[in-house]
DOFIZA-196507 format. One line per 8 residues: number of its first residue (from 1); for each residue x, y, z of N, C-alpha, C. Coordinates in steps of 0.02 Angstrom, whole numbers, plus 32768, in hexadecimal, padded with zeros to 4 digits. Layout:
N
NUM) X,Y,Z,X,Y,Z,X,Y,Z; ...
***
This chain:
348
1) 29BE,1292,AE18,29D5,12A4,AE5D,29A5,12DB,AE78; 2990,12D6,AEAC,2965,130B,AEC5,298B,133E,AEF8; 2965,1370,AF0E,297D,1397,AF40,2964,1391,AF7A; 2989,1396,AFB4,2971,1394,AFF7,2983,13E1,B01B; 2959,13EC,B059,296E,141B,B07C,2939,145B,B06F; 2936,1477,B09E,2900,14B4,B0A9,291C,14F8,B096; 293D,14F1,B053,2962,1532,B03F,2919,1563,B029; 2933,15A7,B02E,28FE,15DB,B015,28FA,15D8,AFCD
9) 292B,15CF,AFA2,292F,15E1,AF5A,294A,15A4,AF3D; 292F,1599,AEF9,294A,1561,AEC7,2961,158C,AE91; 29A2,1583,AE7E,29BC,15A6,AE41,29CE,156B,AE0E; 29B0,1571,ADD2,29C5,1549,AD97,29F8,1572,AD6F; 2A2D,1544,AD69,2A64,1563,AD49,2A6B,1534,AD06; 2A6F,1557,ACCB,2A7A,152C,AC93,2ACF,152E,AC7C; 2AE1,14FB,AC60,2B29,14F6,AC4D,2B4F,14FD,AC91; 2B39,14E3,ACBA,2B56,14E5,AD0C,2BA2,14BD,AD0B
17) 2BB1,1490,ACDD,2BE9,146A,ACD8,2C22,1488,ACB0; 2C15,14C2,AC8C,2C46,14E0,AC77,2C70,1514,AC9C; 2C92,153A,AC81,2CCA,156D,AC95,2CA4,158D,ACCC; 2C7D,15C9,ACBA,2C65,15FC,ACE9,2C24,15DC,AD0D; 2BFC,15A8,ACF7,2BCD,1591,AD13,2BE4,1565,AD54; 2C14,153A,AD4D,2C33,1521,AD81,2C53,1540,ADB9; 2C6D,1579,AD9F,2C85,15AC,ADDB,2C4C,15CD,ADFD; 2C16,15D7,ADD9,2BDF,15F7,ADFB,2BB9,15C8,AE30
25) 2BA5,158E,AE18,2B8B,155E,AE40,2BB3,1556,AE7A; 2BFD,154C,AE77,2C29,1542,AEB8,2C1F,157B,AEE2; 2C1C,15B6,AECC,2C11,15F4,AEEA,2BD2,15F7,AF18; 2B9B,15EC,AEF3,2B5E,15E9,AF1A,2B57,15B7,AF48; 2B6D,157D,AF42,2B69,154D,AF76,2B96,1558,AFB4; 2BD3,1577,AFA0,2BFD,1583,AFD4,2BE6,15C2,B00B; 2BC7,15FA,AFEA,2BBA,1630,B007,2B76,1642,B019; 2B3B,1617,AFF5,2AFF,161C,B005,2ADF,15E2,B020
33) 2AD6,15F0,B066,2AAF,15AA,B085,2A6B,15A1,B06E; 2A4C,15DA,B052,2A01,15D9,B04B,29E7,15C7,B007; 2A1A,15AA,AFD7,2A11,158D,AF9B,2A18,1550,AF85; 29ED,153A,AF5A,29FA,14F1,AF37,2A07,1508,AEEB; 2A35,14DC,AED5,2A43,14DF,AE95,2A39,14AA,AE62; 2A11,14B1,AE26,2A0E,147D,ADFB,2A33,1492,ADC0; 2A70,1460,ADA4,2A90,1469,AD72,2A79,1444,AD33; 2A61,1466,ACFF,2A53,1443,ACC9,2A87,1454,AC8C
41) 2AA1,1414,AC77,2AD8,141D,AC48,2AD6,13E1,AC18; 2AE2,13F0,ABD9,2AE6,13B8,AB9C,2B21,1399,ABA8; 2B58,13B1,ABC7,2B98,139A,ABD0,2BB8,1390,AB83; 2BC0,13BF,AB67,2BD9,13CA,AB1E,2C26,13CA,AB31; 2C45,13D0,AAFC,2C98,13D7,AB02,2CB4,1406,AB33; 2C92,1443,AB3A,2CB5,1473,AB62,2CA5,1462,ABB0; 2C6D,143C,ABB6,2C63,142B,AC03,2C8F,13F2,AC1D; 2C8F,13EE,AC66,2CBB,13C9,AC86,2C9F,13B9,ACCB
49) 2C83,1380,ACCF,2C5A,136C,AD0E,2C8A,136B,AD4D; 2CC7,135D,AD3F,2CF9,135E,AD7B,2D02,13AC,AD90; 2CE5,13E6,AD6D,2CE8,1420,AD8D,2CB9,1428,ADCD; 2C93,13F9,ADD5,2C5D,1403,AE11,2C5A,13B7,AE3A; 2C94,1399,AE30,2C99,1359,AE4B,2C97,135B,AEA0; 2CAC,1398,AEBA,2CAD,1396,AEFC,2C6A,13BE,AF24; 2C35,13C5,AEEF,2BFB,13D8,AF15,2BC5,13A3,AEF7; 2BD6,1373,AECE,2B9E,1346,AEBA,2B78,1325,AEE9
57) 2B92,131E,AF2B,2B70,12FB,AF63,2B4E,1328,AF88; 2B55,1370,AF80,2B30,13A2,AFA7,2AEE,139E,AFA4; 2AC5,1398,AFD1,2A7B,1387,AFD8,2A57,13C7,AFB1; 2A81,1402,AFAC,2A52,143D,AF8B,2A67,143F,AF45; 2A88,1405,AF2E,2A9E,140C,AEDF,2A7E,13D3,AEB7; 2A61,13DA,AE84,2A47,13A7,AE5F,2A60,13B4,AE0E; 2A6D,1377,ADE4,2A8B,1381,ADA6,2A55,1368,AD74; 2A46,1384,AD42,2A1A,1365,AD0D,2A40,1369,ACCC
65) 2A49,1333,ACA7,2A71,132A,AC6B,2A36,133A,AC32; 2A34,1372,AC14,2A02,138A,ABE5,2A1C,13B9,ABC4; 2A03,13C2,AB7B,2A08,13FA,AB4E,29D1,1431,AB62; 29F1,1475,AB5D,29C0,14A7,AB6D,2991,14B4,AB2C; 2999,1493,AAF6,297E,149D,AAB8,2947,1468,AABF; 2939,1437,AAE7,2914,1400,AAF6,28D8,1426,AB12; 28A3,1434,AB00,2868,1453,AB17,2846,142E,AB53; 2840,13EE,AB41,281D,13B6,AB6C,284A,13AF,ABAA
73) 288D,13A8,AB9C,28B4,13A3,ABDC,28BA,13E0,AC0B; 28BB,141E,ABE6,28B4,1454,AC0A,2871,1461,AC3D; 283F,1451,AC1D,2805,1450,AC3E,2807,1424,AC79; 2821,13F2,AC71,2825,13B7,ACA7,2848,13D5,ACDB; 2885,13EC,ACCB,28B7,140F,AD02,288D,1446,AD31; 2869,1474,AD08,283B,14A1,AD39,2809,1477,AD5F; 27EA,1447,AD4A,27B6,141F,AD69,27D8,13FB,ADA9; 2818,13E3,ADA0,2835,13BF,ADD4,284E,13E3,AE09
81) 286D,1416,ADF6,2893,1445,AE27,2878,148B,AE3D; 284B,14A2,AE16,282B,14D9,AE24,285B,151D,AE2F; 287F,1529,ADFC,28B6,1553,AE18,289B,15A1,AE1A; 28B1,15C5,AE45,28A3,160E,AE51,28CE,1636,AE14; 2905,162B,AE15,293C,164C,ADE3,295A,1629,ADB7; 295F,1642,AD80,2986,1622,AD46,29C4,164E,AD39; 29FA,162B,AD34,2A3E,164D,AD1D,2A53,1621,ACE4; 2A4B,1641,ACAF,2A50,161F,AC69,2A98,1626,AC45
89) 2AC8,15FA,AC51,2B0B,1602,AC43,2B11,15D7,AC00; 2AE8,15A6,ABF3,2AEC,1574,ABC1,2AF8,1597,AB80; 2B2E,1587,AB63,2B3C,159E,AB11,2B7A,1580,AAEF; 2B79,1591,AAB2,2BB0,1582,AA92,2BDB,15C2,AA90; 2C1C,15C1,AA9E,2C37,1600,AAAD,2C78,1611,AA8D; 2C99,15DC,AA64,2CD4,15EF,AA3D,2CCB,160B,A9FF; 2CE7,1642,A9FC,2CDD,1671,A9BC,2CF4,164B,A97A; 2D2C,162A,A977,2D45,1604,A943,2D15,15CE,A92A
97) 2CF6,15A6,A95E,2CD0,1577,A94B,2C83,158F,A92B; 2C75,15D6,A946,2C3A,15EE,A928,2C42,1604,A8D9; 2C85,1617,A8D0,2C90,1629,A880,2C91,15E5,A85D; 2CA8,15B0,A874,2CA5,1573,A852,2C5F,1554,A84E; 2C33,155F,A88A,2BFA,1529,A893,2BBB,156A,A8AA; 2BAC,159F,A888,2B7C,15C5,A8A7,2B37,15B3,A8B4; 2B26,157D,A893,2AE0,155D,A897,2ADA,153F,A8E0; 2B12,151A,A8FB,2B1E,150B,A940,2B0D,153F,A970
105) 2B2A,1572,A968,2B25,15AA,A99B,2AD9,15BE,A996; 2AC1,15C7,A959,2A71,15DF,A953,2A45,15B1,A981; 2A59,156A,A97A,2A31,1546,A99F,2A39,153F,A9E4; 2A6E,153B,AA01,2A7A,1534,AA48,2A67,157B,AA68; 2A8B,15B0,AA4C,2A81,15F9,AA71,2A4A,1623,AA66; 2A22,1610,AA2A,29E0,162D,AA26,29A5,1600,AA31; 29A2,15C6,AA0B,296E,1598,AA1B,2971,157E,AA5E; 29A3,1577,AA7D,29B3,155B,AAC2,2993,1592,AAF7
113) 29A4,15C8,AAEE,298F,1609,AB19,293F,1606,AB0C; 292A,1604,AAD0,28E1,1604,AAC8,28B6,15D2,AAEF; 28D2,158F,AAEB,28B4,1559,AB09,28AE,156B,AB4B; 28EA,157F,AB69,28F1,158B,ABB4,28BC,15C4,ABC8; 28B2,15FC,ABA3,2889,162C,ABB9,2849,160D,ABAE; 2833,15EE,AB88,27EE,15D0,AB7F,27E0,15A2,ABC2; 280F,1581,ABCF,2805,1552,AC14,27FF,157F,AC45; 2825,15B2,AC57,281A,15DC,AC8D,27D3,1601,AC8C
121) 27C4,1614,AC50,2786,164B,AC52,274B,1607,AC61; 2747,15D4,AC3E,2715,15A4,AC4F,270C,158C,AC97; 2748,157B,ACAD,2744,1564,ACFC,2736,1592,AD24; 2751,15CF,AD22,274D,1602,AD5B,270E,1621,AD51; 26ED,1629,AD14,269F,1639,AD12,2670,1605,AD2D; 2689,15C5,AD21,265A,1595,AD3E,265A,1593,AD88; 2693,15A5,ADA4,269F,159B,ADF0,268C,15E1,AE17; 266C,1608,ADEF,2652,1642,AE0D,2669,168D,ADF7
129) 2692,1687,ADB9,26A6,16C0,ADA0,26EC,16DA,ADAD; 26F9,171B,AD97,273C,172B,ADA0,2744,1759,ADDE; 2747,1730,AE21,2743,1758,AE59,278F,1767,AE6B; 2797,1787,AEA9,27DA,179F,AEC2,27F5,175B,AED4; 2843,1768,AEBC,2873,1736,AEC6,287A,170D,AE86; 2852,1710,AE4D,285C,16F4,AE13,2881,171E,ADDE; 28B3,1704,ADC0,28E9,1725,AD96,2908,16FF,AD62; 2904,1710,AD1D,292F,16F1,ACF2,2962,1719,ACE3
137) 29A1,16F4,ACF0,29E9,171D,ACE3,2A05,1702,ACA9; 2A10,1726,AC6A,2A27,1714,AC34,2A74,172A,AC35; 2AAE,16F9,AC38,2AE7,170B,AC32,2AFE,1721,ABE8; 2B1F,1758,ABD5,2B2D,1768,AB98,2B7B,177F,AB95; 2B7E,17A5,AB64,2BC8,17B8,AB59,2BDA,17FF,AB35; 2C0B,1814,AB3D,2C22,185C,AB30,2C1D,1859,AADE; 2C2F,1824,AAC2,2C32,181E,AA7A,2BF5,182F,AA51; 2BB8,1834,AA71,2B81,184C,AA52,2B85,1892,AA42
145) 2BB2,18BD,AA59,2BB7,18FF,AA4D,2BDD,1908,AA0A; 2C03,18D7,A9F7,2C2F,18D8,A9BB,2C6A,18F8,A9CA; 2C8C,1920,A998,2CD5,1939,A998,2CD6,197A,A9AE; 2D01,1982,A9D8,2D08,19C7,A9FD,2D4D,19E5,A9DB; 2D40,1A13,A9B4,2D88,1A2C,A998,2DC1,1A41,A9C9; 2DF7,1A3C,A9B7,2E36,1A4D,A9E9,2E36,1A9B,A9F9; 2E3D,1A9A,AA35,2E42,1AE6,AA51,2E82,1AE2,AA7D; 2E95,1AAC,AA94,2ED9,1AA8,AAB9,2EDB,1A56,AAB2
153) 2F1E,1A42,AAC8,2F23,19FA,AAD8,2F13,19E0,AB14; 2F48,19D2,AB3F,2F42,19B3,AB84,2F2F,19ED,ABB2; 2F0F,19DC,ABE8,2F03,1A0A,AC23,2EBA,19F7,AC39; 2EAB,1A24,AC64,2E66,1A24,AC82,2E2A,1A31,AC55; 2DF4,1A17,AC5D,2DB6,1A22,AC2C,2DB0,1A72,AC25; 2DA5,1A83,ABE6,2D93,1AC3,ABD8,2D53,1AD9,ABE0; 2D45,1B1E,ABD4,2CFC,1B3B,ABDF,2CDC,1B30,AB99; 2D0B,1B1A,AB63,2CDF,1B01,AB29,2CCC,1AB3,AB26
161) 2CCD,1A99,AB5C,2CB5,1A54,AB57,2C6A,1A4D,AB50; 2C4E,1A14,AB42,2C0F,1A05,AB36,2BE7,1A0B,AB74; 2BB1,1A38,AB7A,2B83,1A2D,ABB0,2B46,19FD,AB9F; 2B15,19E9,ABC4,2AE1,19BB,ABB9,2AB6,19C6,AB86; 2AB0,1A0A,AB7D,2A7D,1A22,AB40,2AA2,1A2E,AAFB; 2AE6,1A18,AAF0,2AFE,1A1C,AAB7,2ADB,19E9,AA87; 2ADD,19FA,AA43,2ABC,19D1,AA0F,2AE4,1989,AA10; 2AC6,1958,A9FE,2AE3,1914,A9FA,2AF4,1907,A9B6
169) 2B3A,1906,A9A2,2B4F,18FE,A95F,2B81,18CA,A95F; 2B6C,188B,A965,2B9A,184B,A972,2BB2,1845,A920; 2BF7,181E,A92C,2C1C,1821,A8E6,2C2A,17D2,A8DC; 2C27,17A9,A912,2C2F,1762,A904,2BEE,173B,A90A; 2BEE,16FB,A8F2,2BAC,16CD,A8F5,2BA5,16C6,A941; 2BD2,16C1,A95D,2BCF,16B9,A9AC,2BA3,16F4,A9CE; 2BC5,1736,A9BF,2BAF,176F,A9DE,2B68,176E,A9C1; 2B58,1765,A984,2B0D,1772,A969,2ADC,173D,A989
177) 2AF4,1700,A997,2AC6,16D7,A9BF,2ABB,16F3,A9FF; 2AE6,170C,AA24,2AE4,171F,AA65,2AAF,175F,AA6C; 2ABF,178D,AA2C,2A94,17C4,AA2C,2A45,17B4,AA1C; 2A38,1782,A9FA,29FF,176C,A9F0,29D4,174B,AA29; 2A03,1729,AA49,29EC,170A,AA85,29D3,1741,AAB8; 29FD,1775,AABA,29EB,17AE,AAE4,29A2,17CA,AACE; 2997,17CF,AA8B,295A,17F2,AA76,2922,17C5,AA8E; 292D,1783,AA8A,28ED,1759,AAA1,28E1,175E,AAE7
185) 291B,1768,AB14,2913,1770,AB57,28E5,17B9,AB67; 28FB,17EE,AB40,28E2,1831,AB50,2894,1828,AB40; 2881,17FF,AB00,2844,1806,AADF,2817,17DC,AB1E; 282E,17AC,AB39,2808,1784,AB6F,27F3,17AF,ABA9; 2825,17DD,ABBE,2814,1810,ABEA,27DC,183C,ABD1; 27ED,1860,AB94,27BE,1891,AB80,2774,1871,AB6E; 2775,1833,AB54,2737,1814,AB3B,2711,17F6,AB6E; 2734,17D1,AB95,2710,17A7,ABCE,2716,17BF,AC15
193) 2743,17EA,AC19,2755,1800,AC5B,2788,17CB,AC84; 27A1,17A5,AC62,27D8,1774,AC83,2810,179C,AC9C; 2816,1799,ACE0,2850,17BB,ACFB,2888,17A7,ACED; 28B8,17C8,ACC6,28F6,17B7,ACA1,2923,17EB,AC9D; 2966,17E8,ACAA,299B,180D,ACA7,29D9,17F2,AC76; 29F6,1818,AC60,2A36,1801,AC3F,2A72,181D,AC4F; 2AA7,17F6,AC5B,2AE6,1800,AC7E,2B16,17F2,AC48; 2B3A,182D,AC2C,2B70,182C,ABFA,2BB4,1822,AC1B
201) 2BD6,17F5,AC11,2C1D,17E5,AC2D,2C52,17EE,ABFB; 2C8F,1809,AC16,2CC9,1812,ABF2,2CF4,17CF,ABF2; 2D20,17CA,ABCE,2D47,1795,ABCC,2D5B,1777,AC0C; 2D41,173B,AC21,2D4A,171B,AC5B,2D8B,16EB,AC5E; 2DB1,16EB,AC99,2DF0,16B8,AC99,2DF0,16A1,ACDB; 2E12,1667,ACEA,2E12,1649,AD27,2E0E,15FD,AD26; 2E0F,15DA,AD61,2E10,1594,AD59,2DD9,1570,AD39; 2DDA,1537,AD1D,2DA8,1511,ACF7,2D99,151D,ACB9
209) 2DBA,154A,AC8D,2DAA,1568,AC5A,2DC5,153C,AC22; 2D9D,1534,ABEF,2DAA,14F9,ABB6,2DFA,1510,AB95; 2E0F,14E4,AB86,2E5E,14F2,AB6D,2E5D,150E,AB1E; 2E26,1519,AB06,2E24,153A,AAC9,2E29,158B,AAC5; 2E15,15A5,AB0B,2E11,15E8,AB1A,2E5A,1600,AB1C; 2E60,1643,AB12,2EA1,1669,AB0F,2ECD,165B,AB4C; 2EBC,166B,AB7E,2EEE,1667,ABBF,2EFE,1622,ABD1; 2ECF,15EA,ABD8,2EDF,15A8,ABDC,2F08,1590,ABAC
217) 2F01,15A2,AB70,2F29,158C,AB34,2F6E,15A1,AB3B; 2F75,15E2,AB55,2FB4,1603,AB4F,2FD3,15E0,AB89; 2FBF,15D5,ABCC,2FDA,15B6,ABFA,2FF9,1572,ABED; 2FC4,1545,ABC8,2FDF,14FE,ABB3,3018,1507,AB82; 3018,152F,AB59,3055,153A,AB22,3090,154F,AB42; 3090,1577,AB77,30C7,1596,ABA5,30DD,1556,ABCB; 30B4,152F,ABEF,30CA,14F1,AC14,30E3,14B7,ABF7; 30CF,14AE,ABBA,30DF,1471,AB8E,311D,148A,AB55
225) 312C,14CB,AB5B,3159,14D7,AB29,3145,14E1,AAE4; 310F,14EC,AAD3,30EF,14FA,AA90,30E6,153F,AA7D; 30E7,154D,AA40,30E1,1596,AA1D,309B,159D,AA29; 308A,15E2,AA41,3047,15F5,AA47,302B,161B,A9FE; 2FF7,1605,A9E9,2FE9,162C,A9A5,2FC3,165D,A9B7; 2FD4,16A3,A99E,2FB8,16DC,A9AD,2F96,16F8,A970; 2F58,1709,A96E,2F39,1721,A93D,2F53,176D,A91F; 2F60,1774,A8E6,2F6E,17B8,A8CB,2FB0,17D8,A8EB
233) 2FAB,181F,A902,2FE3,183C,A91F,2FDC,183C,A96A; 2FA5,181D,A984,2F9E,1815,A9CF,2F88,185D,A9EC; 2F71,188E,A9C5,2F60,18CA,A9E5,2F14,18C9,A9F7; 2EED,1891,A9EB,2EAC,1891,AA03,2EA0,189A,AA4E; 2E7A,18C1,AA68,2E71,18CF,AAAC,2E35,18AC,AAC8; 2E39,1896,AB03,2E05,1876,AB29,2E0A,1884,AB72; 2DD6,188C,AB8E,2DCD,1899,ABD0,2DBF,185A,ABFD; 2DEA,1850,AC2B,2DF0,180F,AC50,2DDA,1812,AC99
241) 2DA6,17E3,ACA4,2D86,17DB,ACDF,2D8B,1798,AD01; 2DAB,179D,AD3A,2DB3,175E,AD67,2D6A,1739,AD6E; 2D70,16F5,AD66,2D2A,16D8,AD6A,2D09,16D7,ADA9; 2D30,16DC,ADDA,2D09,16D9,AE1A,2CE6,171E,AE22; 2D08,175B,AE09,2CE7,1796,AE0F,2CA8,1795,ADE6; 2CB1,177C,ADA6,2C73,1776,AD7D,2C3A,1752,AD9C; 2C50,1715,ADBD,2C19,16F7,ADDF,2BF9,1716,AE17; 2C18,1744,AE34,2C02,1769,AE71,2BD2,17A5,AE57
249) 2BE1,17BC,AE20,2BBC,17E9,ADFC,2B7E,17CC,ADE2; 2B7D,178D,ADC9,2B45,1770,ADAE,2B13,175E,ADE8; 2B32,174A,AE25,2B0B,1740,AE63,2AEE,177A,AE81; 2B0C,17B5,AE78,2AEE,17F3,AE8B,2ABD,1806,AE57; 2AC9,17FA,AE23,2A85,180E,ADEA,2A4B,17DF,AE01; 2A5B,179F,AE0C,2A1D,1773,AE1A,29F5,1782,AE5C; 2A14,17A9,AE87,29F8,17C2,AEC7,29DA,1811,AEC0; 29FC,183C,AEA1,29F2,187A,AE9E,29DE,189C,AE53
257) 29E1,1869,AE25,29D0,1884,ADDB,2982,18A0,ADD4; 297F,18C9,ADAD,293B,18E3,ADA3,291F,18CA,AD5C; 28E5,18A8,AD5A,28CF,188A,AD20,28CF,18BA,ACE2; 28EB,18A4,ACA7,28E7,18CF,AC77,2931,18F0,AC67; 2954,18E4,AC9A,299F,190C,AC96,29CE,18E6,AC79; 29FB,1903,AC61,2A3E,18E5,AC51,2A7B,1906,AC7A; 2AA8,18D6,AC8E,2AEA,18F3,ACB3,2B24,18D6,AC97; 2B50,1900,AC8E,2B97,18F7,AC7B,2BC2,18DD,ACB5
265) 2BE5,18AA,ACAB,2C16,188E,ACD9,2C5D,188A,ACB7; 2C85,18B3,ACC9,2CCB,18B7,ACA3,2D00,18BB,ACE0; 2D3A,18AB,ACC7,2D77,18A4,ACFB,2D93,18E8,ACF9; 2D8C,1911,ACD0,2DB3,1958,ACD6,2DF6,1945,ACBB; 2E0D,190A,AC9A,2E53,1909,AC8F,2E5C,18F7,AC41; 2E61,1929,AC24,2E70,1929,ABDF,2EAF,191B,ABC5; 2EBB,18E4,AB9D,2F01,18D1,AB8E,2F01,18B3,AB42; 2F2E,18CF,AB19,2F35,18B0,AAD7,2F4C,1869,AAE3
273) 2F49,1834,AAB0,2F56,17F1,AABB,2FA3,17F5,AAC6; 2FCA,1815,AAA3,300F,1816,AAA5,3020,1825,AAE8; 2FFE,1861,AB07,3012,186D,AB4D,2FFD,1844,AB8A; 2FCC,181A,AB77,2FB6,17EE,ABA3,2FEC,17AA,ABA7; 3002,179A,AB68,3037,176B,AB70,3072,177F,AB90; 308A,17C5,AB8D,30BB,17E1,ABB3,30AF,17DB,AC04; 306D,17E9,AC19,3051,17DD,AC5E,3063,1790,AC74; 3051,176B,AC46,3054,171E,AC58,30A0,1705,AC5E
281) 30CE,172B,AC36,310E,1715,AC3B,312B,172E,AC7F; 3115,176C,AC95,312E,1782,ACD2,3113,1758,AD12; 30CE,1748,AD0C,30B8,1723,AD42,30DA,16D5,AD41; 30EE,16BF,AD09,310D,167A,AD02,314C,1686,AD22; 317A,16B7,AD0B,31B5,16C1,AD35,31AE,16C6,AD82; 3185,16EC,AD96,3175,16FD,ADDA,316C,16BA,AE00; 3146,168A,ADE0,312C,164C,AE04,316A,1615,ADF8; 31A3,162B,ADD6,31DF,15F9,ADD9,31D9,15D6,AD90
289) 31AB,15DD,AD69,31A3,15B5,AD2C,31D7,15DE,ACF3; 320E,15E8,AD02,323B,1616,ACD5,323E,15F6,AC92; 3244,15B0,AC8A,3247,1599,AC41,320A,15A3,AC1D; 31D2,159F,AC41,318E,15AC,AC19,317D,15F0,AC10; 319D,1625,AC32,3194,1663,AC23,31BA,1679,ABE7; 31E2,164D,ABC9,3200,1661,AB90,31DB,1637,AB4F; 31A3,1638,AB4F,317A,1610,AB1C,317D,1642,AADE; 3175,1624,AAA4,317A,1649,AA66,3130,1659,AA4F
297) 3126,1688,AA1E,30E8,169B,AA03,30EE,169A,A9B5; 30BF,1678,A998,30C2,167D,A94F,3082,16A4,A93E; 3086,16E1,A910,3051,16FF,A8FD,3034,16DC,A8C1; 2FEE,16CE,A8C3,2FD2,16A6,A892,2F9F,16D0,A873; 2F7E,16BF,A835,2F51,16E8,A819,2F0E,16FA,A848; 2EF8,1732,A83F,2ED0,1753,A872,2E88,1730,A861; 2E62,172D,A8A0,2E1D,1704,A8A5,2DF2,1737,A86E; 2DBF,1718,A850,2D97,1744,A81B,2D68,176D,A84C
305) 2D60,17A4,A83E,2D39,17D4,A866,2D51,17EA,A8A9; 2D86,17E4,A8B6,2DAC,17E7,A8FD,2D9D,1827,A915; 2D81,1833,A94D,2D6B,187A,A968,2DA3,1896,A98B; 2DB7,18D0,A981,2DF2,18F0,A99B,2DF3,18F9,A9D8; 2DB9,1916,A9FC,2DC2,191D,AA45,2D74,191C,AA66; 2D76,1906,AA9E,2D3D,1913,AAC4,2D46,1930,AB0E; 2D0F,1954,AB19,2D1F,1983,AB5C,2CD8,1992,AB6C; 2CCA,1983,ABB4,2C82,1990,ABD2,2C84,19C2,AC0D
313) 2C55,19DE,AC09,2C44,1A17,AC4A,2C20,19EA,AC75; 2C3A,19DD,ACB8,2C14,19B5,ACE4,2BFE,19D6,AD1E; 2BFA,1A1C,AD14,2BDB,1A42,AD55,2B9A,1A37,AD66; 2B6E,1A1B,AD3E,2B2F,1A04,AD4E,2B25,19CF,AD74; 2B50,1998,AD77,2B57,1965,ADA6,2B77,197A,ADE2; 2BA1,19AA,ADE0,2BBC,19BF,AE21,2B83,19E0,AE4C; 2B64,1A11,AE22,2B2F,1A3D,AE48,2AF3,1A0E,AE62; 2AD5,19E3,AE33,2A98,19BB,AE43,2AA4,1978,AE63
321) 2ADA,1960,AE54,2ADD,191A,AE72,2B11,191F,AEA8; 2B41,1953,AEB2,2B6D,1958,AEEE,2BAB,1925,AECB; 2BB9,1923,AE96,2BEA,18F4,AE7A,2C27,1918,AE5D; 2C61,18F8,AE62,2C9C,191A,AE42,2CC9,18E0,AE3B; 2CF5,18D6,AE07,2D24,189B,AE0D,2D59,18AA,AE4A; 2D74,1877,AE5F,2D99,187E,AE9F,2DE5,1868,AE93; 2DEC,183E,AE5E,2E2C,1814,AE5B,2E55,1836,AE29; 2E8E,184F,AE3C,2EC0,1866,AE14,2EDC,183B,ADD8
329) 2EE3,184E,AD9F,2EF3,1811,AD64,2F24,17E8,AD75; 2F5F,1806,AD92,2FA1,17E2,AD9A,2F8B,17AC,ADCD; 2F6C,17C1,AE05,2F54,178B,AE3B,2F23,1755,AE19; 2EF2,176D,ADF3,2ECC,1735,ADDB,2EED,170A,ADA3; 2F23,1724,AD7C,2F45,1704,AD4A,2F6E,16CF,AD75; 2F8E,16E6,ADA8,2FBD,16BD,ADD3,2F93,1678,ADEC; 2F52,1689,AE03,2F26,1653,AE1C,2F1A,1623,ADE1; 2F0E,1640,ADAA,2EFD,1613,AD70,2F3F,15EA,AD55
337) 2F76,160A,AD5A,2FAC,15DB,AD42,2FBC,15A6,AD7A; 2FB1,15B9,ADB8,2FB8,1587,ADED,2F86,154B,ADDE; 2F4F,155B,ADCE,2F1B,1526,ADC9,2F2A,14FC,AD8F; 2F3E,1514,AD4C,2F51,14E9,AD1A,2F8F,14C8,AD26; 2FC3,14E9,AD40,2FFA,14D0,AD48,2FFE,1487,AD74; 2FD5,1494,ADA6,2FBB,1456,ADDD,2FA7,141B,ADAA; 2F81,1426,AD82,2F61,13FE,AD5E,2F84,13DD,AD28; 2FBE,1402,AD0D,2FE5,13E2,ACE5,3023,13CA,ACF7
345) 3025,13C5,AD41,3065,13AF,AD60,309B,13DA,AD68; 308A,1413,AD67,30B8,1455,AD7C,30F4,1458,AD47; 30E9,1441,AD06,3123,143F,ACD3,3131,148D,ACCF; 3177,1490,ACC9,3196,14D8,ACB6,31CC,14CB,AC81
***
């Protein structure tokens, strides 16, 4: 499928049929009349073409079924569509799967990033160099920082949160693969001058997330009357960021980001896993799902190398990108429950 229209910018999105990628594409097409979007996705288990069913006939949208590890296919995408900006979401992202299959994460997350970097460098140099308007945006994770010791449990992000210049100390194969990919992105900026930035996002939640992730799994267990398996004591703390806020932050980075820089995007909502389940119960009760709110929890053996706490300082993004998260957690969680409940038939 080709693109039509005289738009000023073409954005290549990898992994655009997945959770964050599909939300990002929908946001770009809805709010930016000046862009065309090319979605490259291998359509692995975590992708869902239905996520973009309502934009597939948009003249500003094109889909390419391809693996980012396929160097020939990536070169062809650049030749066909001449993208100005790359937003690289495509990745294996489930920590449990990385523990079981670390090699798969090395292939997709590291080799795939390298293939895409090579395609961008070759195409952009052939087309006149790294001029204004060209940018490679690598979407990464707060997990590359590793484990942040407990200073407090729930509450706002503390001053001891990781800033962008903190050392990378990944503890899971997933986090290690994302950190390695970041190093290649940085090296292509330093060595070749490829204009590239890294965006590190905290835990996203919202519509269209795969059922293996914490919040959709908890929602489905509650609505179906199943017991939710909770790792360890449930004290592990994560910072939750509503997916639409994340996508706006990535969009701002793609416009205002400075080559060679890293930007943290966090929700400023630190919750232990047990506290998050309490928040979910409250939202379910408020929405009229009283029976679902009484779902049970079973504490199971903890995940290997389970990081205790993540927290990021996001002042750089506020200062340089003009971005802050805008969605209160209870509001975002309510919208997320409503989305899943509708697709599950409103069971309670």
